[in-house]
Structures are given as C-alpha cells and as structure tokens.
C-alpha positions in Angstrom: 0.0 0.0 0.0 1.2 3.5 -0.8 1.2 5.6 2.4 2.4 9.0 1.1 3.3 10.8 -2.1 5.7 13.8 -2.1 5.8 16.0 -5.2 8.1 18.9 -5.9 8.4 21.1 -9.0 6.0 19.0 -11.1 3.7 20.9 -13.4 1.8 23.5 -11.4 2.7 21.8 -8.1 5.6 23.6 -6.4 6.0 21.4 -3.3 3.3 19.3 -1.7 2.6 15.9 -0.2 -0.4 13.6 -0.2 -1.0 11.2 2.7 -2.8 8.1 1.6 -4.2 5.2 3.5 -6.6 2.3 3.2 -10.0 2.8 1.8 -11.1 5.4 -0.8 -9.2 8.6 -1.4 -10.6 11.2 -3.8 -8.7 14.2 -5.3 -10.8 17.1 -6.4 -10.1 20.7 -7.5 -11.0 23.3 -10.0 -10.2 22.8 -13.7 -6.5 23.5 -14.3 -5.6 23.3 -10.6 -3.4 20.2 -11.3 -5.5 17.2 -10.2 -4.0 15.0 -12.9 -0.5 15.8 -11.6 -1.2 13.3 -8.9 -1.7 10.6 -11.6 1.3 12.0 -13.5 3.4 11.6 -10.3 2.2 8.0 -9.8 3.1 7.3 -13.5 6.6 8.5 -12.9 6.9 6.3 -9.8 5.7 3.4 -12.0 8.6 4.0 -14.4 6.5 5.9 -16.9 8.1 8.0 -19.6 9.7 11.2 -18.2 8.7 14.4 -20.0 10.9 17.4 -19.3 7.9 19.6 -20.1 6.3 18.5 -16.9 9.1 20.1 -14.8 7.9 23.3 -13.2 9.0 26.5 -15.0 12.2 27.8 -13.5 13.0 24.6 -11.6 16.1 22.5 -12.2 14.3 19.2 -11.8 11.0 17.6 -10.7 11.0 15.0 -8.0 8.4 12.5 -6.9 8.7 10.2 -3.9 6.4 7.5 -2.7 6.5 5.7 0.6 5.3 2.1 0.3 4.4 -0.1 3.2 5.7 -3.6 2.4 4.5 -5.5 5.5 2.1 -7.5 3.4 4.3 -7.6 0.3 7.2 -10.0 1.2 8.0 -10.6 -2.5 8.3 -6.8 -3.1 10.6 -6.4 -0.1 12.9 -9.2 -1.4 13.0 -7.6 -4.8 14.0 -4.2 -3.2 16.8 -6.0 -1.4 17.9 -7.7 -4.6 18.1 -4.2 -6.3 20.4 -2.9 -3.6 17.7 -0.9 -1.7 16.9 -0.9 1.9 13.7 -1.6 3.7 13.3 0.4 7.0 10.4 -0.3 9.4 8.6 -2.3 6.7 8.7 0.8 4.4 10.4 1.6 1.1 10.9 4.9 -0.5 10.6 5.0 -4.3 11.8 8.1 -6.0 12.1 9.6 -9.5 14.0 12.7 -10.6 13.3 14.4 -13.9 15.8 17.1 -15.0 14.6 20.1 -16.9 17.0 19.1 -19.8 15.3 15.7 -20.0 17.5 13.4 -17.9 15.8 11.0 -15.5 17.0 9.0 -12.5 15.2 6.4 -10.4 15.8 5.3 -6.8 14.6 2.3 -4.8 15.2 2.3 -1.1 17.9 4.9 -1.4 19.8 3.0 -4.2 20.1 4.4 -7.7 18.6 1.9 -10.2 17.8 1.9 -13.9 14.3 3.1 -14.7 13.5 -0.4 -16.0 14.2 -1.8 -12.5 11.8 0.7 -10.9 9.2 -0.2 -13.5 9.5 -3.9 -12.7 9.2 -3.3 -9.0 6.5 -0.7 -8.9 4.1 -1.6 -11.7 2.7 -4.7 -9.9 1.7 -2.4 -7.0 -0.6 0.0 -8.8 -3.2 -0.4 -11.5 -3.9 3.0 -13.1 -7.2 3.5 -15.0 -7.8 6.7 -17.0 -9.5 7.7 -20.1 -6.5 6.5 -22.1 -6.2 3.4 -20.0 -9.7 2.2 -21.0 -8.1 0.9 -24.2 -6.3 -1.7 -22.0 -9.7 -3.4 -21.4 -10.2 -3.7 -25.1 -7.1 -6.0 -25.5 -8.0 -9.7 -25.8 -5.2 -10.6 -23.5 -6.5 -8.3 -20.7 -10.0 -9.7 -21.1 -8.7 -13.3 -20.9 -6.6 -12.5 -17.8 -9.6 -10.8 -16.2 -11.8 -13.9 -16.7 -9.0 -16.2 -15.3 -8.7 -14.0 -12.2 -12.5 -14.1 -11.7 -12.4 -17.9 -12.1 -10.1 -18.2 -9.1 -8.0 -21.3 -8.3 -10.1 -23.8 -10.4 -9.1 -21.8 -13.5 -5.8 -20.4 -12.5 -4.4 -23.8 -11.4 -5.3 -25.2 -14.9 -3.7 -22.1 -16.6 -0.5 -22.7 -14.7 -0.5 -26.5 -15.5 -1.2 -25.8 -19.1 1.5 -23.1 -19.3 4.1 -25.4 -17.8 3.1 -28.3 -20.2 3.1 -25.9 -23.2 6.6 -24.7 -22.3 7.8 -28.3 -22.2 6.1 -29.1 -25.5 7.8 -26.1 -27.2 11.1 -27.2 -25.8 10.6 -30.8 -27.2 9.4 -29.4 -30.5 12.6 -27.2 -30.8 14.9 -30.1 -29.9 13.1 -32.4 -32.3 13.4 -29.9 -35.1 17.1 -29.3 -34.4 17.9 -33.0 -34.2 16.1 -33.8 -37.5 17.7 -30.8 -39.2 21.2 -31.8 -38.0 20.9 -35.5 -38.8 23.1 -35.2 -41.9 25.8 -33.2 -40.0 25.6 -35.7 -37.1 26.1 -38.6 -39.5 29.1 -36.9 -41.1 30.6 -36.3 -37.6 30.0 -39.9 -36.6 31.9 -41.2 -39.7 34.9 -38.9 -38.8 34.9 -40.2 -35.2 34.7 -43.8 -36.4 37.7 -43.2 -38.7 39.7 -41.6 -35.9 38.9 -44.3 -33.4 39.9 -47.0 -35.9 43.2 -45.3 -36.3 43.8 -45.2 -32.6 42.6 -48.8 -32.2 45.0 -50.0 -34.9 48.0 -48.5 -33.2 46.8 -49.3 -29.7 49.1 -46.9 -27.9 50.0 -47.4 -24.2 50.2 -44.6 -21.7 53.8 -43.2 -21.6 54.9 -45.3 -24.6 56.0 -42.4 -26.6 58.5 -41.3 -23.9 60.0 -44.8 -23.4 60.3 -45.4 -27.1 62.1 -42.1 -27.6 64.7 -43.1 -25.0 65.1 -46.6 -26.5 65.6 -45.1 -30.0 68.3 -42.8 -28.8 70.1 -45.7 -27.1 69.9 -48.0 -30.2 70.9 -45.3 -32.6 74.2 -44.7 -30.6 74.9 -48.3 -29.6 78.4 -48.5 -31.2 79.5 -45.4 -29.4 78.1 -46.6 -26.2 79.8 -50.0 -26.5 83.2 -48.4 -27.3 83.0 -46.1 -24.3 82.0 -49.1 -22.0 85.0 -51.2 -23.2 87.4 -48.3 -22.7 86.1 -47.7 -19.2 86.3 -51.4 -18.3 89.9 -51.6 -19.6 90.9 -48.5 -17.6 89.3 -49.9 -14.4 90.4 -53.5 -14.8 92.7 -54.4 -17.8 92.3 -57.9 -19.3 95.6 -57.4 -21.2 97.8 -56.9 -18.2 98.2 -53.2 -18.8 98.1 -50.6 -16.0 94.6 -50.0 -14.6 92.9 -48.2 -11.7 92.5 -51.3 -9.6 96.2 -52.2 -9.8 97.2 -48.6 -8.9 94.9 -48.5 -5.9 96.2 -52.0 -4.8 99.8 -50.7 -5.0 99.0 -47.7 -2.9 97.2 -49.7 -0.3 100.1 -52.2 0.0 102.6 -49.4 0.6 100.5 -48.0 3.5 99.8 -51.4 5.0 103.5 -51.9 5.6 103.7 -48.8 7.8 100.3 -48.8 9.5 101.8 -50.1 12.8 103.8 -47.0 13.1 101.1 -44.4 12.6 97.3 -44.4 13.2 96.7 -42.0 10.3 98.6 -44.2 7.8 96.4 -47.1 8.9 93.2 -45.1 8.3 94.4 -44.1 4.8 95.1 -47.8 4.1 91.6 -48.7 5.1 90.1 -46.0 2.9 92.1 -47.3 -0.1 90.7 -50.7 0.7 87.2 -49.3 0.4 88.1 -47.6 -2.9 89.4 -50.9 -4.2 86.1 -52.6 -3.3 84.1 -49.8 -5.1 86.3 -50.0 -8.1 85.8 -53.7 -8.3 82.0 -53.2 -8.2 82.1 -50.4 -10.8 84.3 -52.5 -13.1 81.9 -55.4 -12.9 78.9 -53.1 -13.6 80.7 -51.5 -16.6 81.5 -55.0 -17.9 77.8 -56.0 -17.5 76.6 -52.8 -19.2 79.0 -53.5 -22.1 77.6 -57.0 -22.5 74.0 -55.6 -22.6 74.4 -52.8 -25.2 72.0 -53.8 -28.0 73.4 -53.3 -31.4 70.5 -55.0 -33.2 69.6 -52.9 -36.3 66.2 -54.7 -36.7 65.1 -53.5 -33.2 66.1 -50.0 -34.1 64.0 -50.1 -37.2 61.0 -51.5 -35.3 61.2 -48.8 -32.6 61.5 -46.0 -35.3 58.5 -47.4 -37.1 56.4 -47.6 -33.8 57.4 -44.0 -33.0 56.3 -42.9 -36.4 52.9 -44.5 -35.9 52.5 -42.7 -32.5 53.6 -39.4 -34.0 50.9 -39.7 -36.7 48.3 -40.0 -33.9 49.6 -37.1 -31.8 49.6 -34.9 -34.9 45.8 -35.4 -35.1 44.4 -36.2 -31.7 46.7 -34.8 -29.0 50.1 -33.6 -28.0 50.9 -36.8 -26.1 49.7 -40.4 -26.1 47.8 -39.6 -22.9 45.9 -36.9 -24.8 45.2 -39.2 -27.7 43.8 -41.8 -25.3 41.6 -39.1 -23.6 40.3 -38.0 -27.1 39.4 -41.6 -27.9 37.4 -42.0 -24.7 35.5 -38.8 -25.4 35.0 -39.7 -29.0 33.5 -43.1 -28.0 30.9 -41.4 -25.8 30.1 -38.8 -28.5 29.7 -41.6 -31.1 27.3 -43.4 -28.9 25.2 -40.2 -28.7 25.4 -39.7 -32.5 24.6 -43.3 -33.3 21.5 -42.9 -31.1 20.1 -40.0 -33.3 17.3 -42.1 -34.8 16.4 -43.5 -31.5 16.4 -39.9 -30.0 14.2 -38.6 -32.8 11.7 -41.4 -32.2 11.8 -40.7 -28.4 11.2 -37.0 -29.0 8.3 -37.7 -31.3 6.8 -40.1 -28.7 7.2 -37.5 -26.0 5.7 -34.7 -28.2 2.7 -36.8 -29.0 2.2 -37.8 -25.4 2.5 -34.1 -24.3 -0.1 -33.1 -27.0 -2.5 -35.6 -25.6 -1.9 -34.6 -22.0 -2.2 -30.9 -22.9 -5.3 -31.5 -24.9 -7.0 -33.0 -21.8 -5.8 -30.0 -19.7 -6.9 -27.5 -22.3 -10.3 -29.2 -22.5 -10.8 -28.9 -18.7 -9.5 -25.3 -18.7 -11.9 -24.4 -21.5 -14.8 -25.9 -19.6 -13.8 -24.0 -16.4 -13.5 -20.8 -18.3 -16.9 -21.2 -19.9 -18.5 -21.7 -16.4 -16.6 -18.7 -15.0 -17.6 -16.6 -18.1 -21.3 -17.2 -17.3 -20.8 -16.0 -13.7 -18.7 -13.0 -14.7 -21.2 -11.9 -17.3 -24.0 -12.1 -14.8 -22.1 -10.3 -12.1 -21.0 -7.4 -14.4 -24.5 -7.1 -15.9 -25.8 -6.7 -12.4 -23.2 -4.1 -11.6 -24.1 -2.2 -14.9 -27.7 -2.1 -13.8 -26.6 -0.1 -10.8 -24.5 2.2 -12.9 -27.4 3.6 -14.8 -27.2 1.0 -17.6 -30.3 -1.0 -16.6 -30.8 -2.5 -20.0 -27.1 -3.4 -20.7 -26.0 -6.9 -20.8 -22.4 -8.1 -20.7 -21.5 -11.5 -22.2 -18.1 -13.2 -22.0 -17.5 -15.2 -25.1 -15.1 -18.2 -24.9 -14.3 -19.3 -28.4 -12.1 -22.1 -29.8 -10.6 -22.1 -33.3 -10.4 -25.4 -35.2 -7.2 -26.0 -37.2 -5.6 -28.8 -39.2 -4.2 -31.9 -37.6 -0.8 -31.0 -39.0 -0.7 -27.6 -37.3 2.2 -27.6 -34.8 0.3 -25.1 -32.7 -2.8 -27.3 -32.5 -4.0 -29.7 -29.8 -6.5 -32.5 -29.8 -9.4 -31.5 -27.6 -12.7 -33.3 -27.3 -12.3 -35.0 -30.7 -11.3 -31.7 -32.4 -8.0 -30.3 -33.4 -7.9 -26.7 -32.0 -5.4 -23.8 -32.3 -3.6 -23.5 -29.0 -1.1 -21.3 -27.2 0.5 -20.9 -23.8 -2.8 -19.8 -22.4 -4.9 -22.7 -23.8 -7.2 -23.0 -26.7 -9.6 -20.2 -25.8 -10.1 -16.8 -27.2 -11.9 -14.7 -24.7 -13.9 -11.5 -25.7 -16.2 -9.2 -23.7 -19.4 -8.4 -25.6 -21.8 -5.6 -24.6 -25.4 -5.2 -25.5 -26.1 -1.6 -24.4 -29.8 -1.7 -24.9 -32.7 -4.2 -24.8 -33.0 -6.2 -28.0 -29.6 -5.2 -29.4 -27.0 -7.9 -30.2 -23.9 -8.1 -28.0 -21.0 -6.5 -29.8 -17.3 -6.3 -28.9 -16.5 -3.5 -26.5 -14.6 -1.4 -29.1 -17.7 -1.5 -31.3 -20.6 -1.5 -28.9 -19.5 0.9 -26.1 -19.2 4.7 -25.9 -16.5 6.3 -23.8 -18.8 6.8 -20.8 -20.2 3.3 -21.2 -16.7 1.8 -21.4 -15.7 3.7 -18.2 -18.6 2.1 -16.4 -17.9 -1.4 -17.8 -14.3 -1.1 -16.7 -15.4 -0.1 -13.2 -18.0 -2.9 -13.1 -15.3 -5.4 -14.1 -13.0 -4.2 -11.4 -15.7 -4.4 -8.8 -16.5 -7.9 -9.9 -12.8 -8.8 -9.6 -12.4 -7.2 -6.2 -10.6 -9.5 -3.9 -9.1 -11.5 -6.8 -6.7 -8.8 -8.0 -3.0 -9.1 -6.9 -2.7 -5.3 -7.3 -3.0 -3.6 -3.9 -3.7 -0.1 -5.2 -6.1 1.2 -7.9 -6.0 4.7 -9.3 -8.9 6.1 -11.4 -8.4 9.3 -13.3 -11.8 10.8 -14.1 -13.2 7.5 -15.3 -16.6 9.1 -14.4 -16.3 11.6 -17.2 -19.5 11.9 -19.1 -21.5 10.5 -16.2 -23.9 12.2 -13.8 -26.9 11.9 -11.7 -27.9 8.5 -10.4 -25.0 6.8 -12.3 -22.5 9.0 -10.5 -23.9 8.0 -7.1 -23.7 4.3 -8.1 -20.1 4.8 -9.3 -19.2 6.3 -6.0 -20.9 3.4 -4.1 -19.0 0.8 -6.2 -15.7 2.6 -5.8 -16.3 2.4 -2.1 -17.1 -1.3 -2.4 -13.8 -1.8 -4.3 -12.0 0.1 -1.5 -13.0 -2.5 1.1 -10.4 -4.9 -0.3 -7.9 -2.5 -2.0 -6.5 1.0 -1.7 -8.3 3.2 -4.2 -7.4 6.7 -5.3 -9.8 8.6 -7.6 -9.4 11.9 -9.4 -12.9 13.1 -9.9 -15.0 16.2 -10.7 -18.3 14.6 -9.4 -19.5 15.4 -5.9 -21.6 12.3 -5.9 -18.4 10.2 -6.2 -16.4 12.4 -3.8 -19.0 11.9 -1.1 -18.1 8.3 -0.7 -14.5 9.0 0.1 -12.8 8.0 3.3 -10.2 10.7 2.7 -10.8 13.9 0.6 -7.9 15.8 -0.8 -8.4 19.1 -2.7 -5.9 20.7 -5.1 -6.0 24.4 -4.6 -4.4 27.0 -7.0 -2.8 30.1 -5.7 -0.9 33.0 -7.5 1.3 35.8 -6.4 0.6 37.7 -9.6 3.5 36.2 -11.6 3.7 32.5 -10.7 0.8 30.1 -10.3 1.2 27.1 -8.0 -1.0 24.3 -6.6 -0.9 22.5 -3.3 -2.6 19.4 -1.9 -4.8 19.8 1.2 -6.5 17.1 3.2 -10.0 18.3 4.2 -11.8 17.9 7.4 -15.6 17.4 7.5 -16.3 21.2 7.3 -13.9 21.5 4.4 -15.5 18.5 2.6 -18.9 20.2 2.8 -17.5 23.4 1.3 -15.7 21.5 -1.5 -18.8 19.5 -2.3 -20.8 22.7 -2.3 -18.4 24.2 -4.8 -18.6 21.1 -7.0 -22.4 21.1 -6.8 -23.2 24.8 -7.2 -19.9 26.6 -7.9 -20.2 28.3 -4.5 -18.5 27.3 -1.2 -20.8 29.3 1.1 -24.2 28.7 -0.5 -26.6 27.5 2.1 -28.4 25.4 -0.5 -25.2 24.0 -1.8 -23.9 23.2 1.8 -27.2 21.5 2.7 -27.0 19.4 -0.4 -23.4 18.6 0.3 -24.3 17.4 3.9 -27.1 15.3 2.5 -24.7 13.7 0.0 -22.3 12.9 2.8 -25.0 11.4 5.0 -26.3 9.2 2.2 -22.8 8.0 1.4 -21.7 7.4 5.0 -23.1 3.8 5.4 -21.5 2.7 2.1 -18.0 4.0 2.9 -15.2 1.4 3.0 -14.0 2.6 6.4 -16.5 3.1 9.1 -15.8 5.3 12.1 
C-alpha cells in the first residue's frame, strides 16, 4: 500500500505531499488546478516516460517520492533487497527525478537503479485507470486474464498447469526440429569419429609409450659409441691385457700404506680408505662390464622402434600432443559416437514425448476451457448486475469463450474433445467481452458497442466484480466518471467504495456524488502571487468537505443550499464507505 506521495516542481505543483491510507481517497479541485499531476506523479513512480515539459518552469528538476508499506508484500521487499535498496520499518521509498533538460533518474530504497528496475518493482503495486487506460480493457489478453482472475484457483491452477506443459512441449518441438535438421551433420561427424577411433585402435598406444620409445631409439641409434665407451672404461678400471689400470694402482697404494700402518694411526686409516676404494672400483668395473655386454646393437630392433614412434607421431599430430591426450580424445569420441549413433532413437523418443505431451495438454486444455466457460457465465451475470446499478439497466455483458479449429498438422494445435484446436501458452480459448447496451440489441465487442462513458462504467463494473481476486493492492482512477452524472454518478461512488474495502483506491474526480463516498478527501488548490501560479494538496476535514462538495455542486463554497445538499450527500454515502468510524 502507498502511504504517502511527495511532489516537488512537477507541473503547477511547487511542493506538496499527499498522505494516503486504506479505503477510498478522492482528489478534487478546479479545472486547471493540477489534479492530474497526482496521476502523473504516480506514473513516474511506476517507471513511466519522463517528460521534461512536466518540470515546473524555473526549476532544475521535478522530484516524486512514494512511501510504500511492504509488511504484506514479502516478495516486493525481497525484490527491493535484490536491487540494492533498503527496507526500513517495513517501508520503502521509491523516487524519480526528472531534470529540466530531460535526464531522468530512479531510486529504490535509497539505491540508484535503472528506470526499468523501478518499473519492474512498482508496476505490480498499482493499476492506473484513466480515459487513455480504457483501451487496455479492449485488449484480448487483458479480457482473458480478467476472466482467469475471476475464475479463481479452479481456473488459475489449470492455466499454470497448461502453461508449464506448453513450455515443455515447445522445448521438445525445438529439440526435435534441431535433431532432424542436423541429422546429416551428425552422420558426417559420426563417420569422422569412427575413422579416428579406428586409427587409434589400430596403433593401440599405451600410456607413456612415446616417452619410453624415444629413449630406446636414442640408445639404439648410438649403440656403437656406447659399446666403445664401455669397453674403454672397463679396460681403464680392470685391464684384461695386463696393462696398467685403476684397480692395480689402488692396490699398490694400499700395499705401501699397509707396511707402515703399525707406526702411525693416520697411515692405517688411509690404508683402510684405499681398501674401500678398491672394493668400489671392483663393483664399478663389474657393472661396466655387465653394461657393455647388454648394449644392444640390433639394427632390426632400431627399425621396429622407429616405425612404432612414427605411428604414434601420426596419432599425436591429429588427436593430441601426447599419447595420454590421444587416449583421452578416444574416450570422449567413443561417448560422443554413442550419442550420435542414437540419433534415430532420439528422434523417435522425442516424437513419442511430443505426441504424449499433446494428448496430455489436450486434456488439460479441455478442462481449462470448460472451467473458463463456467466462469464466463458467472462473470457476465455479475458485471451485468453491476451495470444495472451504474445507470445502464438494459445493458448486458457476455463473456464469449471461443475455440478455433485447425488442421491436424498444425504444430500449434491440440486434440481437444475430438477436435484439433489452435492453442497457445494460455490454452485453446479466445476470450472476448461483448456488450449489448440496450434491450434487443445484439452483443458486440466493446470497441464497437460501447461509448466512452459506457466503457468507463464497464471497466469499473469489471474491477468491482474482480475485487478480492486482484493481486494489485492499489487502484488509481483518473476521471473515469467523465460523461457520467446523476444517479449513475452515485452508483459509481458506491462501487468505488465497495472496491476500496479490499484494495486501496485513489480517484481523481469532478463529481460530488463520487467524492461523497471517500474516506479521505484531498483538494488541489491553486494560488498565485501575480506572476507564478502554483498548486498544493490539502487534506480536508468534515467542514472542508462540505464546502468543497458545495463548490462542486453549485460553484459556491458558502451557498446554504449547496452546503445543505453537500451534507445530504455525505449522510447518504456514509453507510457505504469502505472505512466506518
């Protein structure tokens, strides 16, 4: 609910605030005083188009603030938090600045946000109805949504079920179309994968094989050099030809020190160390001899290794930098090939799922259509009754629920009750409000059968019929009573009061019969200092209400007759007001 609106430098309003509350609030004032600036201010808070021409002459910018109580709107509070704004004491301040040069800025809970964010947050809070907004009721979508709201959970649950099923059906249809269209490309990809997997399978590489073969090829390619070096090292360590070698030299040194070890402890230690060196040399000489005997100089093995490495290199050029990467590609390719080889089976499965979904949706759509038709009869009767009280005693509203047959091959069609009907996310029904304004006349679509005044009353009657089912907590009516007077005006006031029992209602009106039903009466007064004209918003007490109603009735605020008539209007309206003292 909107608790307060603060306006500065907007149109003829210099600076003013409007305190709102539950029930019915009316805004009145002389022509040109700026009543519609209240609606303009709300439009800016809802993210409407900013017009620099609405900035008060001489001001740098216009500013509108709205204080919204969010205690009963947990979803709204969460959205404010997500936008970076703050909720304080269950209240949020929405604001909009419009600069004289045309720039516009929006704020939610103190945080600067894009205007689109403000629009998404605020629009679900308020439904604005004005002379231009009557066209909204002419839209088929709006008429269908109104019927669904009136139908309540029995209709809305089916709408949600059908919408979810329809979304899944569209997803399956798209996947099926893409799978069929790409079947040739998928077959080509499968052939390439089979060829690659066959190459890998033919070579059958082992993890790390490329590294080990590279080392073996290097060893085989230099076997003669390795063998010569090993023989030379063995001869130097332990000569087989009786020549000088390292072992003989160490043995001679050890023998010399052994002869004198009894004379000096240090000489004995050195002899022991030479003994250790001798043992090590003996081991190394044996190892070198063993290595020399194992050096492979087989040219056929070198050829085999080189051939194997060439086969592995051919794979790594195509499928990975290393053998491990080649093996990983082969594993992934096998999984992908299984998927590609299952294309026909996938197409069949998608077609089966599509057909099953169509049958299921056809059943849901049939039940939804039946529920809508039942709700349409009730809504037509309810609105017709309301119109009778709005000085349209001979008017009759019908809510037509029509279904359009289509061919069995229509992808947007569903089988319903033995027929194939055109369908959409909302079902198979086209909903249209038809009005017969006079006895004996045929019901016609609203845009053909209703004048501006009649359309205003139809719109109000529909809103009253939907009272309690609307998710919108605040309704704003901008002179929807234009062209109406007398008894019809009284009935409009009574029905606005009835709507205000379940929602917050703000009405800009020029009719005293409507204003009398208000729980809160605000007047827009115009003042002038001789050069600049400005307007302000004033909340009236009972005496002020009598004077304002007298002005609206007779054009005079102090007329005894006008004041008496005003008091009478207030007394008649008192029992029907939304808020009772």
